[in-house]
FIKE-691377 format. One record per residue (C-alpha): x, y, z; residue in three letters. Coordinates in steps of 0.2 Angstrom, whole numbers, padded with zeros to 4 digits, always signed. Last residue first. Layout:
REM residues N
XYZAla/...
***
This chain:
REM residues 96
+0258+0454+0737Unk/+0246+0467+0733Unk/+0231+0471+0722Unk/+0215+0463+0727Unk/+0209+0447+0719Unk/+0191+0441+0717Unk/+0191+0423+0712Unk/+0182+0417+0727Unk/+0186+0410+0744Unk/+0196+0425+0752Unk/+0188+0439+0742Unk/+0170+0432+0745Unk/+0174+0429+0763Unk/+0181+0447+0765Unk/+0165+0454+0756Unk/+0154+0444+0768Unk/+0164+0451+0783Unk/+0162+0468+0777Unk/+0176+0477+0769Unk/+0184+0494+0772Unk/+0192+0505+0758Unk/+0205+0517+0763Unk/+0203+0536+0763Unk/+0196+0539+0781Unk/+0213+0545+0787Unk/+0214+0529+0799Unk/+0209+0518+0784Unk/+0223+0526+0772Unk/+0235+0524+0786Unk/+0231+0506+0789Unk/+0233+0503+0770Unk/+0250+0511+0770Unk/+0254+0500+0786Unk/+0249+0484+0778Unk/+0258+0488+0761Unk/+0274+0492+0771Unk/+0273+0477+0781Unk/+0270+0466+0765Unk/+0285+0474+0757Unk/+0296+0471+0772Unk/+0290+0453+0773Unk/+0293+0451+0754Unk/+0312+0454+0756Unk/+0320+0454+0739Unk/+0312+0471+0735Unk/+0318+0479+0751Unk/+0336+0472+0748Unk/+0337+0478+0730Unk/+0348+0494+0732Unk/+0357+0487+0747Unk/+0361+0471+0737Unk/+0368+0481+0723Unk/+0379+0491+0735Unk/+0385+0475+0744Unk/+0389+0467+0728Unk/+0399+0483+0723Unk/+0409+0482+0740Unk/+0413+0464+0737Unk/+0422+0468+0720Unk/+0414+0461+0704Unk/+0416+0445+0695Unk/+0402+0434+0702Unk/+0390+0449+0701Unk/+0394+0452+0683Unk/+0392+0433+0679Unk/+0375+0433+0688Unk/+0369+0448+0679Unk/+0374+0441+0662Unk/+0365+0425+0666Unk/+0350+0434+0673Unk/+0349+0445+0657Unk/+0353+0432+0644Unk/+0337+0423+0647Unk/+0327+0437+0638Unk/+0310+0437+0646Unk/+0311+0455+0649Unk/+0315+0459+0631Unk/+0329+0471+0628Unk/+0331+0475+0609Unk/+0313+0475+0605Unk/+0306+0483+0621Unk/+0321+0496+0621Unk/+0318+0501+0602Unk/+0299+0502+0606Unk/+0303+0514+0620Unk/+0315+0524+0609Unk/+0301+0526+0596Unk/+0288+0531+0609Unk/+0300+0543+0617Unk/+0304+0551+0600Unk/+0285+0552+0596Unk/+0282+0560+0613Unk/+0296+0573+0609Unk/+0288+0578+0593Unk/+0297+0572+0577Unk/+0303+0584+0564Unk/
***
């Protein structure tokens, strides 16, 4: 008998093997689907994905989240020299 974590891992492997994220069929199928569905469904899909498609909204959320951390004493502060190294060097911060 398989334990639940083993079952999840097997299902996960099946999904990875069957549905690879680089599979060109995904965008094609999604495009075909959107082209043929009712307008209200297109609007619903757009509403679900709108924030992810709008990078300005994402950046704003990221900035405000970082600001909140800073104001609560939880965030990381950088000296001017650290900022310069990050901006001109190969040190990358997470984010957009």
